[in-house]
C-alpha positions as CSV (number, residue, x, y, z in Angstrom):
1,X,0.0,0.0,0.0
2,X,1.5,3.3,-1.1
3,X,-0.2,5.9,1.2
4,X,0.7,9.3,0.1
5,X,-1.6,10.9,2.6
6,X,0.3,9.4,5.5
7,X,3.6,9.4,3.5
8,X,3.9,5.6,4.2
9,X,4.7,2.5,2.3
10,X,3.1,-0.5,4.0
11,X,2.9,-4.3,3.6
12,X,-0.3,-5.2,5.5
13,X,0.1,-3.5,8.9
14,X,3.9,-3.3,8.7
15,X,5.4,0.1,7.7
16,X,8.3,-0.3,5.2
17,X,10.9,2.3,6.2
18,X,12.3,4.2,3.2
19,X,14.1,7.5,2.8
20,X,12.0,10.5,1.7
21,X,13.6,10.7,-1.8
22,X,13.0,6.9,-2.3
23,X,9.3,7.4,-1.4
24,X,9.1,10.4,-3.8
25,X,10.7,8.4,-6.7
26,X,8.2,5.6,-6.1
27,X,5.3,8.0,-6.0
28,X,6.3,9.6,-9.3
29,X,6.5,6.2,-11.0
30,X,3.2,5.0,-9.7
31,X,1.5,8.2,-10.5
32,X,2.6,7.9,-14.1
33,X,2.4,4.2,-14.4
34,X,0.8,4.3,-17.9
35,X,4.1,5.4,-19.4
36,X,7.8,5.5,-18.6
37,X,9.1,8.4,-16.6
38,X,12.3,10.0,-17.9
39,X,15.3,10.6,-15.7
40,X,15.0,14.3,-16.3
41,X,11.4,14.3,-14.9
42,X,12.5,12.4,-11.8
43,X,15.4,14.9,-11.3
44,X,12.9,17.8,-11.5
45,X,10.2,16.2,-9.3
46,X,12.4,14.7,-6.6
47,X,15.5,17.0,-6.6
48,X,13.8,20.2,-7.7
49,X,15.8,20.3,-11.0
50,X,19.1,20.9,-9.2
51,X,22.2,19.1,-10.4
52,X,22.8,15.7,-8.9
53,X,24.7,12.8,-10.4
54,X,22.9,9.9,-12.1
55,X,24.3,7.6,-9.4
56,X,21.9,9.3,-6.9
57,X,18.9,8.3,-9.0
58,X,20.2,4.8,-9.5
59,X,20.6,4.3,-5.8
60,X,17.0,5.5,-5.2
61,X,15.7,3.1,-7.8
62,X,17.6,0.2,-6.2
63,X,16.1,1.2,-2.8
64,X,12.6,1.3,-4.3
65,X,13.1,-2.2,-5.8
66,X,14.5,-3.5,-2.5
67,X,11.5,-2.1,-0.6
68,X,9.1,-3.8,-3.0
69,X,11.0,-7.1,-3.0
70,X,12.1,-6.5,-6.6
71,X,15.6,-6.3,-8.2
72,X,17.2,-5.2,-11.4
73,X,17.1,-8.6,-13.0
74,X,13.5,-9.6,-12.5
75,X,12.1,-6.1,-12.8
76,X,8.6,-7.2,-11.6
77,X,7.6,-3.7,-10.4
78,X,10.2,-1.3,-11.8
79,X,11.2,-1.6,-15.5
80,X,14.3,0.0,-16.7
81,X,14.0,1.8,-20.1
82,X,17.7,1.7,-20.9
83,X,19.3,5.1,-21.2
84,X,15.9,6.9,-20.8
85,X,14.1,6.3,-17.6
86,X,11.9,3.9,-15.6
87,X,8.3,2.6,-15.6
88,X,6.2,1.1,-12.8
89,X,4.8,-2.2,-14.3
90,X,3.2,-3.8,-11.3
91,X,-0.6,-4.2,-11.0
92,X,-2.3,-1.3,-9.3
93,X,-5.6,-1.1,-7.4
94,X,-6.8,2.3,-6.2
95,X,-8.0,2.6,-2.6
96,X,-9.4,6.1,-2.2
97,X,-10.3,5.6,1.5
98,X,-6.5,5.4,2.1
99,X,-5.9,8.7,0.4
100,X,-7.2,11.4,2.7
101,X,-7.2,14.9,1.3
102,X,-4.2,17.0,2.5
103,X,-5.0,19.1,5.6
104,X,-5.8,22.7,4.8
105,X,-3.0,25.2,5.2
106,X,-3.3,26.8,8.7
107,X,-4.7,30.3,8.8
108,X,-2.0,32.9,9.4
109,X,-2.4,34.4,12.8
110,X,-2.6,38.2,13.2
111,X,0.9,39.7,13.9
112,X,1.8,42.7,16.0
113,X,5.2,44.2,15.3
114,X,6.9,46.6,17.7
115,X,10.4,47.9,18.5
116,X,12.6,48.3,21.6
117,X,16.1,49.4,22.2
118,X,19.0,47.2,23.2
119,X,21.3,48.4,26.0
120,X,23.6,50.1,23.5
121,X,20.8,51.8,21.7
122,X,20.4,49.5,18.7
123,X,16.8,49.2,17.6
124,X,15.4,45.7,17.7
125,X,12.1,44.6,16.1
126,X,10.0,42.0,17.7
127,X,6.6,40.4,16.8
128,X,3.8,38.7,18.7
129,X,1.4,36.2,17.1
130,X,-1.2,33.9,18.6
131,X,-2.7,33.6,22.1
132,X,-2.0,31.6,25.2
133,X,1.1,31.1,27.3
134,X,4.3,32.7,25.9
135,X,6.8,30.9,23.8
136,X,9.9,32.9,22.9
137,X,12.2,32.1,20.0
138,X,15.8,33.3,20.3
139,X,16.7,35.1,17.0
140,X,18.5,33.2,14.4
141,X,20.0,34.1,11.0
142,X,17.9,35.0,8.0
143,X,14.6,36.2,9.4
144,X,12.5,39.2,8.5
145,X,9.4,39.8,10.7
146,X,7.6,41.5,7.9
147,X,8.3,38.8,5.3
148,X,8.5,35.6,7.3
149,X,4.7,35.1,7.4
150,X,4.8,35.0,3.6
151,X,8.0,33.1,3.1
152,X,7.7,29.3,2.6
153,X,10.9,29.0,4.7
154,X,9.3,30.3,7.9
155,X,5.5,30.6,7.4
156,X,4.7,27.1,8.7
157,X,6.9,27.8,11.8
158,X,5.0,30.9,12.7
159,X,1.6,29.3,12.1
160,X,2.3,26.1,14.1
161,X,4.0,27.8,17.0
162,X,1.2,30.3,17.3
163,X,-1.6,27.7,17.6
164,X,-1.3,27.2,21.3
165,X,1.1,30.0,22.4
166,X,1.7,33.7,22.3
167,X,4.7,33.2,20.0
168,X,7.3,35.9,20.4
169,X,10.2,36.3,17.9
170,X,12.5,39.1,16.9
171,X,15.1,40.0,14.3
172,X,18.6,40.0,15.5
173,X,20.7,43.2,15.0
174,X,21.9,43.5,11.5
175,X,19.0,41.6,10.1
176,X,15.3,41.9,9.1
177,X,13.5,44.9,10.6
178,X,16.1,45.5,13.3
179,X,18.9,48.0,12.7
180,X,21.3,46.9,10.0
181,X,23.9,49.5,10.7
182,X,24.7,48.1,14.2
183,X,28.5,48.4,14.0
184,X,30.5,45.4,15.2
185,X,28.4,42.7,16.9
186,X,29.0,39.3,18.4
187,X,27.6,36.5,20.5
188,X,27.3,38.5,23.7
189,X,25.3,41.2,21.8
190,X,22.9,38.5,20.7
191,X,22.3,37.2,24.2
192,X,21.9,40.8,25.5
193,X,19.4,41.5,22.7
194,X,17.3,38.5,23.9
195,X,17.4,40.0,27.4
196,X,16.2,43.3,26.0
197,X,13.2,41.8,24.2
198,X,12.2,39.8,27.3
199,X,12.4,42.9,29.4
200,X,10.4,45.0,26.9
201,X,7.6,42.5,27.0
202,X,7.7,42.1,30.8
203,X,8.0,38.3,30.6
204,X,8.7,36.5,33.8
205,X,8.7,32.7,33.1
206,X,8.5,31.1,29.6
207,X,9.7,28.2,27.4
208,X,12.5,29.2,25.0
209,X,13.0,27.9,21.4
210,X,16.4,28.1,19.7
211,X,16.9,27.2,16.0
212,X,20.3,26.7,14.4
213,X,22.7,29.3,15.8
214,X,19.8,30.7,17.9
215,X,20.1,27.5,19.8
216,X,23.5,28.6,21.3
217,X,22.0,32.0,22.2
218,X,19.1,30.2,23.9
219,X,21.5,27.9,25.8
220,X,23.5,30.9,27.1
221,X,20.3,32.8,28.2
222,X,18.9,29.7,29.9
223,X,22.1,29.1,31.8
224,X,22.2,32.8,32.9
225,X,18.5,33.1,33.8
226,X,17.4,29.8,35.2
227,X,14.6,31.6,37.1
228,X,12.9,32.5,33.8
229,X,13.3,29.7,31.4
230,X,10.9,26.8,32.2
231,X,11.8,24.6,29.2
232,X,14.3,24.7,26.4
233,X,13.6,23.5,22.8
234,X,16.6,23.3,20.4
235,X,16.4,22.5,16.7
236,X,19.4,22.0,14.5
237,X,21.5,23.6,17.2
238,X,25.2,23.3,18.2
239,X,27.5,24.2,21.0
240,X,30.5,25.0,18.8
241,X,30.7,27.0,15.7
242,X,32.4,25.8,12.5
243,X,35.7,27.6,13.2
244,X,35.9,26.2,16.7
245,X,35.0,22.6,15.8
246,X,37.1,22.5,12.6
247,X,39.9,20.0,13.2
248,X,40.9,18.7,9.7
249,X,42.1,20.8,6.8
250,X,39.0,19.9,4.9
251,X,36.8,21.3,7.7
252,X,38.8,24.5,7.9
253,X,38.6,25.0,4.1
254,X,34.8,24.4,4.2
255,X,34.5,27.1,7.0
256,X,36.5,29.5,5.0
257,X,34.5,28.8,1.8
258,X,31.4,30.0,3.6
259,X,32.9,33.4,4.1
260,X,34.2,33.6,0.5
261,X,30.8,32.7,-0.9
262,X,29.1,35.4,1.2
263,X,31.7,38.0,0.3
264,X,31.5,37.3,-3.5
265,X,28.0,36.3,-4.1
266,X,25.5,37.7,-1.5
267,X,24.7,41.0,-3.3
268,X,24.7,39.6,-6.9
269,X,21.6,39.0,-9.0
270,X,23.0,35.7,-10.0
271,X,21.7,33.2,-7.3
272,X,24.4,30.6,-8.0
273,X,26.6,31.5,-5.0
274,X,23.6,31.7,-2.6
275,X,22.3,28.4,-3.8
276,X,25.2,26.7,-2.1
277,X,23.6,27.8,1.2
278,X,20.2,26.5,0.0
279,X,21.8,23.1,-0.8
280,X,23.1,22.9,2.8
281,X,20.0,24.3,4.6
282,X,17.3,22.5,2.6
283,X,19.0,19.9,0.4
284,X,15.7,18.0,-0.1
285,X,13.7,21.2,-0.8
286,X,11.9,21.7,-4.1
287,X,12.9,24.2,-6.7
288,X,10.3,26.5,-5.2
289,X,11.9,26.0,-1.8
290,X,15.3,27.0,-3.1
291,X,13.9,30.1,-4.8
292,X,12.2,31.1,-1.6
293,X,15.4,30.6,0.4
294,X,17.3,32.7,-2.1
295,X,14.8,35.4,-1.8
296,X,15.0,35.2,2.0
297,X,18.7,35.6,1.9
298,X,18.6,38.7,-0.2
299,X,15.9,40.4,1.8
300,X,17.1,39.7,5.3
301,X,20.6,41.3,5.4
302,X,23.4,43.1,3.6
303,X,26.4,41.3,2.1
304,X,28.6,43.0,4.7
305,X,26.5,41.8,7.6
306,X,26.2,38.3,6.1
307,X,30.0,38.0,6.3
308,X,29.9,39.3,9.9
309,X,27.3,36.8,10.9
310,X,29.2,33.9,9.4
311,X,32.4,35.0,11.1
312,X,30.7,35.2,14.5
313,X,28.8,32.0,14.1
314,X,32.1,30.2,13.6
315,X,33.4,31.5,16.9
316,X,30.5,30.3,19.0
317,X,31.4,28.1,22.0
318,X,28.8,27.5,24.7
319,X,30.0,24.1,26.0
320,X,30.6,25.4,29.5
321,X,27.2,27.2,29.6
322,X,25.4,24.1,28.3
323,X,26.4,22.3,31.4
324,X,24.8,25.0,33.5
325,X,21.3,24.7,32.0
326,X,18.9,23.7,34.7
327,X,15.5,23.3,32.9
328,X,14.3,20.2,31.0
329,X,15.5,20.4,27.4
330,X,14.3,18.9,24.1
331,X,16.8,18.6,21.3
332,X,15.6,17.9,17.8
333,X,18.1,17.3,15.0
334,X,17.8,16.0,11.5
335,X,19.6,12.7,11.2
336,X,21.3,13.7,8.0
337,X,21.6,17.4,8.5
338,X,23.9,18.8,5.8
339,X,24.7,22.0,7.5
340,X,25.1,20.9,11.2
341,X,25.8,17.2,11.3
342,X,23.9,15.0,13.8
343,X,27.0,14.5,16.0
344,X,26.8,18.1,17.1
345,X,23.2,17.6,18.3
346,X,24.5,14.6,20.2
347,X,27.2,16.7,21.7
348,X,24.6,19.2,23.0
349,X,22.6,16.3,24.5
350,X,25.7,15.1,26.3
351,X,26.5,18.5,27.7
352,X,23.0,19.6,28.9
353,X,22.1,17.6,32.1
354,X,18.3,17.1,31.8
355,X,18.0,16.7,28.0
356,X,16.3,14.4,25.5
357,X,17.5,14.0,21.9
358,X,15.1,13.2,19.1
359,X,16.5,12.3,15.7
360,X,14.4,13.4,12.8
361,X,14.2,11.5,9.5
362,X,15.4,14.4,7.3
363,X,18.3,15.8,5.4
364,X,17.2,19.4,5.9
365,X,18.7,21.8,8.5
366,X,15.5,23.9,8.3
367,X,12.5,21.6,8.1
368,X,10.1,22.2,5.3
369,X,6.3,22.3,5.7
370,X,5.5,19.2,3.6
371,X,8.1,16.7,4.9
372,X,7.1,14.1,7.4
373,X,9.8,15.2,9.9
374,X,8.0,18.5,10.3
375,X,4.9,16.8,11.7
376,X,7.1,14.7,14.1
377,X,8.8,17.9,15.2
378,X,5.5,19.7,15.9
379,X,4.1,16.7,17.9
380,X,7.3,16.4,19.9
381,X,7.4,20.1,20.8
382,X,3.6,20.1,21.6
383,X,4.0,17.1,23.9
384,X,7.1,18.5,25.6
385,X,5.6,22.0,26.2
386,X,2.3,20.6,27.4
387,X,3.9,18.8,30.4
Protein backbone atom coordinates (compact mmCIF):
# COMPACT_ATOMS: atom_id res chain seq x y z
CA UNK A 1 0.00 0.00 0.00
CA UNK A 2 1.46 3.34 -1.10
CA UNK A 3 -0.25 5.85 1.20
CA UNK A 4 0.73 9.33 0.06
CA UNK A 5 -1.59 10.95 2.61
CA UNK A 6 0.34 9.41 5.48
CA UNK A 7 3.61 9.37 3.54
CA UNK A 8 3.94 5.64 4.21
CA UNK A 9 4.70 2.46 2.27
CA UNK A 10 3.07 -0.53 4.00
CA UNK A 11 2.87 -4.29 3.63
CA UNK A 12 -0.27 -5.22 5.53
CA UNK A 13 0.07 -3.49 8.90
CA UNK A 14 3.85 -3.26 8.65
CA UNK A 15 5.41 0.07 7.65
CA UNK A 16 8.33 -0.33 5.24
CA UNK A 17 10.90 2.30 6.15
CA UNK A 18 12.25 4.21 3.17
CA UNK A 19 14.06 7.52 2.83
CA UNK A 20 11.95 10.52 1.68
CA UNK A 21 13.57 10.68 -1.77
CA UNK A 22 13.00 6.95 -2.26
CA UNK A 23 9.32 7.42 -1.41
CA UNK A 24 9.10 10.37 -3.81
CA UNK A 25 10.66 8.37 -6.68
CA UNK A 26 8.17 5.55 -6.13
CA UNK A 27 5.27 8.02 -5.99
CA UNK A 28 6.30 9.58 -9.30
CA UNK A 29 6.55 6.18 -11.01
CA UNK A 30 3.20 4.96 -9.66
CA UNK A 31 1.45 8.25 -10.49
CA UNK A 32 2.64 7.93 -14.09
CA UNK A 33 2.39 4.15 -14.41
CA UNK A 34 0.81 4.32 -17.87
CA UNK A 35 4.15 5.45 -19.36
CA UNK A 36 7.84 5.49 -18.64
CA UNK A 37 9.13 8.44 -16.60
CA UNK A 38 12.31 10.02 -17.91
CA UNK A 39 15.32 10.59 -15.73
CA UNK A 40 14.96 14.33 -16.30
CA UNK A 41 11.39 14.25 -14.95
CA UNK A 42 12.53 12.41 -11.84
CA UNK A 43 15.37 14.87 -11.29
CA UNK A 44 12.90 17.76 -11.55
CA UNK A 45 10.24 16.19 -9.33
CA UNK A 46 12.44 14.75 -6.59
CA UNK A 47 15.48 17.03 -6.59
CA UNK A 48 13.81 20.24 -7.74
CA UNK A 49 15.81 20.33 -10.96
CA UNK A 50 19.12 20.94 -9.19
CA UNK A 51 22.18 19.12 -10.41
CA UNK A 52 22.75 15.68 -8.94
CA UNK A 53 24.70 12.79 -10.38
CA UNK A 54 22.94 9.91 -12.11
CA UNK A 55 24.28 7.64 -9.38
CA UNK A 56 21.91 9.35 -6.92
CA UNK A 57 18.88 8.32 -9.00
CA UNK A 58 20.22 4.82 -9.54
CA UNK A 59 20.64 4.30 -5.80
CA UNK A 60 17.05 5.49 -5.16
CA UNK A 61 15.70 3.08 -7.80
CA UNK A 62 17.61 0.23 -6.17
CA UNK A 63 16.14 1.20 -2.80
CA UNK A 64 12.60 1.28 -4.29
CA UNK A 65 13.08 -2.16 -5.75
CA UNK A 66 14.48 -3.48 -2.49
CA UNK A 67 11.50 -2.11 -0.57
CA UNK A 68 9.10 -3.85 -2.99
CA UNK A 69 11.02 -7.14 -3.05
CA UNK A 70 12.14 -6.46 -6.60
CA UNK A 71 15.57 -6.32 -8.24
CA UNK A 72 17.23 -5.18 -11.42
CA UNK A 73 17.10 -8.64 -13.02
CA UNK A 74 13.46 -9.63 -12.50
CA UNK A 75 12.07 -6.06 -12.78
CA UNK A 76 8.63 -7.23 -11.59
CA UNK A 77 7.65 -3.73 -10.43
CA UNK A 78 10.17 -1.26 -11.84
CA UNK A 79 11.19 -1.65 -15.50
CA UNK A 80 14.34 0.05 -16.72
CA UNK A 81 13.99 1.83 -20.05
CA UNK A 82 17.67 1.74 -20.85
CA UNK A 83 19.25 5.13 -21.21
CA UNK A 84 15.92 6.93 -20.83
CA UNK A 85 14.14 6.28 -17.55
CA UNK A 86 11.90 3.88 -15.62
CA UNK A 87 8.33 2.63 -15.56
CA UNK A 88 6.17 1.09 -12.84
CA UNK A 89 4.81 -2.18 -14.31
CA UNK A 90 3.17 -3.77 -11.27
CA UNK A 91 -0.59 -4.21 -11.00
CA UNK A 92 -2.32 -1.27 -9.32
CA UNK A 93 -5.57 -1.05 -7.41
CA UNK A 94 -6.77 2.34 -6.18
CA UNK A 95 -8.04 2.61 -2.62
CA UNK A 96 -9.44 6.14 -2.23
CA UNK A 97 -10.26 5.57 1.46
CA UNK A 98 -6.53 5.35 2.10
CA UNK A 99 -5.89 8.69 0.39
CA UNK A 100 -7.23 11.38 2.73
CA UNK A 101 -7.16 14.91 1.34
CA UNK A 102 -4.22 17.01 2.51
CA UNK A 103 -4.96 19.10 5.57
CA UNK A 104 -5.84 22.73 4.82
CA UNK A 105 -3.02 25.22 5.24
CA UNK A 106 -3.30 26.77 8.71
CA UNK A 107 -4.68 30.27 8.83
CA UNK A 108 -2.02 32.87 9.38
CA UNK A 109 -2.41 34.45 12.84
CA UNK A 110 -2.56 38.21 13.24
CA UNK A 111 0.86 39.68 13.92
CA UNK A 112 1.79 42.69 16.02
CA UNK A 113 5.23 44.18 15.32
CA UNK A 114 6.86 46.62 17.75
CA UNK A 115 10.35 47.94 18.52
CA UNK A 116 12.57 48.30 21.56
CA UNK A 117 16.12 49.44 22.21
CA UNK A 118 19.04 47.25 23.18
CA UNK A 119 21.29 48.38 26.02
CA UNK A 120 23.64 50.06 23.51
CA UNK A 121 20.81 51.83 21.66
CA UNK A 122 20.44 49.49 18.68
CA UNK A 123 16.80 49.25 17.58
CA UNK A 124 15.35 45.73 17.73
CA UNK A 125 12.12 44.64 16.05
CA UNK A 126 9.97 41.97 17.71
CA UNK A 127 6.64 40.36 16.79
CA UNK A 128 3.84 38.68 18.73
CA UNK A 129 1.41 36.20 17.15
CA UNK A 130 -1.20 33.88 18.64
CA UNK A 131 -2.69 33.64 22.11
CA UNK A 132 -1.98 31.58 25.20
CA UNK A 133 1.12 31.06 27.35
CA UNK A 134 4.26 32.70 25.92
CA UNK A 135 6.82 30.90 23.79
CA UNK A 136 9.94 32.91 22.93
CA UNK A 137 12.21 32.12 19.98
CA UNK A 138 15.79 33.31 20.26
CA UNK A 139 16.69 35.10 17.03
CA UNK A 140 18.55 33.19 14.36
CA UNK A 141 20.03 34.11 11.01
CA UNK A 142 17.93 35.03 8.01
CA UNK A 143 14.64 36.23 9.45
CA UNK A 144 12.51 39.23 8.52
CA UNK A 145 9.43 39.78 10.68
CA UNK A 146 7.56 41.54 7.89
CA UNK A 147 8.29 38.80 5.33
CA UNK A 148 8.51 35.57 7.34
CA UNK A 149 4.74 35.12 7.40
CA UNK A 150 4.76 35.03 3.58
CA UNK A 151 7.97 33.06 3.09
CA UNK A 152 7.69 29.27 2.58
CA UNK A 153 10.85 28.99 4.69
CA UNK A 154 9.31 30.34 7.92
CA UNK A 155 5.54 30.64 7.41
CA UNK A 156 4.74 27.14 8.75
CA UNK A 157 6.92 27.76 11.81
CA UNK A 158 4.99 30.92 12.69
CA UNK A 159 1.59 29.30 12.08
CA UNK A 160 2.32 26.14 14.06
CA UNK A 161 4.04 27.75 17.05
CA UNK A 162 1.21 30.31 17.31
CA UNK A 163 -1.59 27.73 17.55
CA UNK A 164 -1.34 27.25 21.32
CA UNK A 165 1.05 29.99 22.38
CA UNK A 166 1.68 33.68 22.28
CA UNK A 167 4.65 33.23 19.98
CA UNK A 168 7.34 35.90 20.39
CA UNK A 169 10.18 36.28 17.94
CA UNK A 170 12.50 39.09 16.92
CA UNK A 171 15.06 40.01 14.27
CA UNK A 172 18.62 40.05 15.53
CA UNK A 173 20.69 43.19 15.05
CA UNK A 174 21.92 43.54 11.49
CA UNK A 175 18.96 41.57 10.14
CA UNK A 176 15.32 41.94 9.08
CA UNK A 177 13.51 44.93 10.57
CA UNK A 178 16.12 45.50 13.28
CA UNK A 179 18.94 48.01 12.70
CA UNK A 180 21.28 46.85 9.96
CA UNK A 181 23.86 49.52 10.74
CA UNK A 182 24.72 48.12 14.16
CA UNK A 183 28.50 48.40 14.01
CA UNK A 184 30.47 45.41 15.21
CA UNK A 185 28.43 42.70 16.88
CA UNK A 186 29.03 39.29 18.39
CA UNK A 187 27.62 36.51 20.50
CA UNK A 188 27.34 38.52 23.71
CA UNK A 189 25.33 41.17 21.84
CA UNK A 190 22.87 38.47 20.70
CA UNK A 191 22.34 37.23 24.24
CA UNK A 192 21.90 40.81 25.47
CA UNK A 193 19.37 41.47 22.69
CA UNK A 194 17.27 38.51 23.86
CA UNK A 195 17.41 39.96 27.38
CA UNK A 196 16.23 43.34 26.02
CA UNK A 197 13.24 41.84 24.21
CA UNK A 198 12.21 39.81 27.26
CA UNK A 199 12.40 42.94 29.43
CA UNK A 200 10.44 45.03 26.91
CA UNK A 201 7.60 42.51 27.00
CA UNK A 202 7.69 42.12 30.78
CA UNK A 203 8.00 38.33 30.61
CA UNK A 204 8.72 36.46 33.83
CA UNK A 205 8.71 32.71 33.06
CA UNK A 206 8.50 31.11 29.64
CA UNK A 207 9.75 28.24 27.44
CA UNK A 208 12.50 29.19 24.99
CA UNK A 209 13.03 27.93 21.43
CA UNK A 210 16.40 28.09 19.68
CA UNK A 211 16.87 27.20 16.00
CA UNK A 212 20.30 26.73 14.38
CA UNK A 213 22.73 29.31 15.82
CA UNK A 214 19.84 30.73 17.85
CA UNK A 215 20.12 27.53 19.85
CA UNK A 216 23.46 28.62 21.30
CA UNK A 217 21.95 31.99 22.24
CA UNK A 218 19.06 30.18 23.93
CA UNK A 219 21.47 27.91 25.81
CA UNK A 220 23.47 30.87 27.11
CA UNK A 221 20.32 32.75 28.15
CA UNK A 222 18.88 29.70 29.93
CA UNK A 223 22.13 29.15 31.81
CA UNK A 224 22.24 32.79 32.94
CA UNK A 225 18.52 33.09 33.76
CA UNK A 226 17.37 29.78 35.24
CA UNK A 227 14.61 31.58 37.12
CA UNK A 228 12.94 32.55 33.83
CA UNK A 229 13.33 29.66 31.39
CA UNK A 230 10.92 26.83 32.19
CA UNK A 231 11.76 24.59 29.23
CA UNK A 232 14.26 24.72 26.40
CA UNK A 233 13.65 23.47 22.83
CA UNK A 234 16.61 23.30 20.44
CA UNK A 235 16.38 22.54 16.72
CA UNK A 236 19.43 21.99 14.51
CA UNK A 237 21.49 23.61 17.24
CA UNK A 238 25.15 23.29 18.19
CA UNK A 239 27.50 24.21 21.02
CA UNK A 240 30.54 24.97 18.84
CA UNK A 241 30.72 27.03 15.67
CA UNK A 242 32.43 25.80 12.51
CA UNK A 243 35.73 27.57 13.17
CA UNK A 244 35.89 26.17 16.72
CA UNK A 245 35.02 22.60 15.80
CA UNK A 246 37.07 22.46 12.56
CA UNK A 247 39.86 19.96 13.18
CA UNK A 248 40.86 18.70 9.74
CA UNK A 249 42.13 20.76 6.83
CA UNK A 250 38.96 19.93 4.87
CA UNK A 251 36.78 21.28 7.69
CA UNK A 252 38.84 24.45 7.88
CA UNK A 253 38.58 24.98 4.12
CA UNK A 254 34.81 24.42 4.24
CA UNK A 255 34.46 27.06 6.98
CA UNK A 256 36.55 29.53 4.96
CA UNK A 257 34.52 28.80 1.82
CA UNK A 258 31.35 29.97 3.60
CA UNK A 259 32.89 33.39 4.10
CA UNK A 260 34.19 33.62 0.53
CA UNK A 261 30.78 32.75 -0.90
CA UNK A 262 29.12 35.44 1.19
CA UNK A 263 31.74 38.05 0.26
CA UNK A 264 31.54 37.34 -3.47
CA UNK A 265 27.97 36.31 -4.11
CA UNK A 266 25.55 37.71 -1.54
CA UNK A 267 24.72 40.96 -3.31
CA UNK A 268 24.67 39.58 -6.86
CA UNK A 269 21.60 39.04 -8.99
CA UNK A 270 23.00 35.65 -9.99
CA UNK A 271 21.73 33.19 -7.33
CA UNK A 272 24.42 30.57 -8.00
CA UNK A 273 26.57 31.52 -4.99
CA UNK A 274 23.64 31.70 -2.57
CA UNK A 275 22.31 28.36 -3.77
CA UNK A 276 25.25 26.71 -2.06
CA UNK A 277 23.64 27.76 1.23
CA UNK A 278 20.25 26.50 0.05
CA UNK A 279 21.83 23.14 -0.77
CA UNK A 280 23.07 22.90 2.82
CA UNK A 281 20.04 24.27 4.65
CA UNK A 282 17.29 22.52 2.65
CA UNK A 283 18.95 19.92 0.37
CA UNK A 284 15.67 18.02 -0.07
CA UNK A 285 13.68 21.17 -0.82
CA UNK A 286 11.90 21.67 -4.13
CA UNK A 287 12.92 24.19 -6.75
CA UNK A 288 10.33 26.54 -5.23
CA UNK A 289 11.87 26.03 -1.77
CA UNK A 290 15.29 26.96 -3.09
CA UNK A 291 13.93 30.07 -4.80
CA UNK A 292 12.19 31.09 -1.57
CA UNK A 293 15.39 30.55 0.39
CA UNK A 294 17.33 32.66 -2.08
CA UNK A 295 14.75 35.44 -1.79
CA UNK A 296 14.96 35.23 2.01
CA UNK A 297 18.74 35.59 1.95
CA UNK A 298 18.62 38.73 -0.18
CA UNK A 299 15.86 40.40 1.84
CA UNK A 300 17.11 39.73 5.34
CA UNK A 301 20.56 41.33 5.45
CA UNK A 302 23.37 43.05 3.56
CA UNK A 303 26.40 41.29 2.08
CA UNK A 304 28.63 42.99 4.69
CA UNK A 305 26.48 41.79 7.56
CA UNK A 306 26.21 38.28 6.07
CA UNK A 307 30.00 37.98 6.33
CA UNK A 308 29.93 39.32 9.90
CA UNK A 309 27.29 36.81 10.89
CA UNK A 310 29.20 33.87 9.44
CA UNK A 311 32.43 34.99 11.12
CA UNK A 312 30.72 35.22 14.51
CA UNK A 313 28.81 31.96 14.08
CA UNK A 314 32.11 30.21 13.57
CA UNK A 315 33.41 31.47 16.92
CA UNK A 316 30.46 30.28 19.03
CA UNK A 317 31.36 28.06 21.98
CA UNK A 318 28.77 27.48 24.71
CA UNK A 319 30.02 24.12 25.97
CA UNK A 320 30.59 25.40 29.50
CA UNK A 321 27.24 27.20 29.61
CA UNK A 322 25.40 24.15 28.29
CA UNK A 323 26.41 22.26 31.41
CA UNK A 324 24.77 24.97 33.55
CA UNK A 325 21.29 24.70 32.00
CA UNK A 326 18.86 23.67 34.74
CA UNK A 327 15.55 23.29 32.90
CA UNK A 328 14.29 20.24 30.97
CA UNK A 329 15.55 20.41 27.38
CA UNK A 330 14.28 18.86 24.15
CA UNK A 331 16.84 18.62 21.34
CA UNK A 332 15.56 17.87 17.83
CA UNK A 333 18.05 17.27 15.04
CA UNK A 334 17.78 15.98 11.48
CA UNK A 335 19.57 12.68 11.22
CA UNK A 336 21.31 13.66 7.97
CA UNK A 337 21.56 17.44 8.48
CA UNK A 338 23.89 18.77 5.76
CA UNK A 339 24.65 22.03 7.54
CA UNK A 340 25.12 20.91 11.16
CA UNK A 341 25.80 17.16 11.29
CA UNK A 342 23.92 15.02 13.80
CA UNK A 343 26.97 14.50 15.98
CA UNK A 344 26.79 18.12 17.13
CA UNK A 345 23.21 17.63 18.30
CA UNK A 346 24.47 14.57 20.17
CA UNK A 347 27.21 16.70 21.71
CA UNK A 348 24.62 19.17 23.01
CA UNK A 349 22.59 16.33 24.50
CA UNK A 350 25.68 15.06 26.31
CA UNK A 351 26.46 18.53 27.67
CA UNK A 352 22.97 19.59 28.89
CA UNK A 353 22.08 17.63 32.07
CA UNK A 354 18.29 17.13 31.78
CA UNK A 355 17.96 16.74 28.01
CA UNK A 356 16.32 14.40 25.53
CA UNK A 357 17.50 14.03 21.92
CA UNK A 358 15.05 13.18 19.11
CA UNK A 359 16.53 12.27 15.72
CA UNK A 360 14.35 13.39 12.81
CA UNK A 361 14.24 11.52 9.52
CA UNK A 362 15.36 14.39 7.30
CA UNK A 363 18.34 15.76 5.41
CA UNK A 364 17.23 19.36 5.94
CA UNK A 365 18.71 21.78 8.45
CA UNK A 366 15.52 23.86 8.29
CA UNK A 367 12.47 21.60 8.11
CA UNK A 368 10.06 22.24 5.26
CA UNK A 369 6.28 22.26 5.68
CA UNK A 370 5.52 19.17 3.58
CA UNK A 371 8.11 16.72 4.86
CA UNK A 372 7.07 14.05 7.41
CA UNK A 373 9.77 15.16 9.87
CA UNK A 374 7.98 18.49 10.32
CA UNK A 375 4.87 16.79 11.75
CA UNK A 376 7.08 14.73 14.06
CA UNK A 377 8.83 17.92 15.17
CA UNK A 378 5.52 19.67 15.94
CA UNK A 379 4.15 16.70 17.87
CA UNK A 380 7.32 16.35 19.94
CA UNK A 381 7.36 20.08 20.79
CA UNK A 382 3.64 20.15 21.62
CA UNK A 383 3.98 17.15 23.94
CA UNK A 384 7.09 18.53 25.61
CA UNK A 385 5.62 22.00 26.24
CA UNK A 386 2.30 20.60 27.44
CA UNK A 387 3.90 18.84 30.43
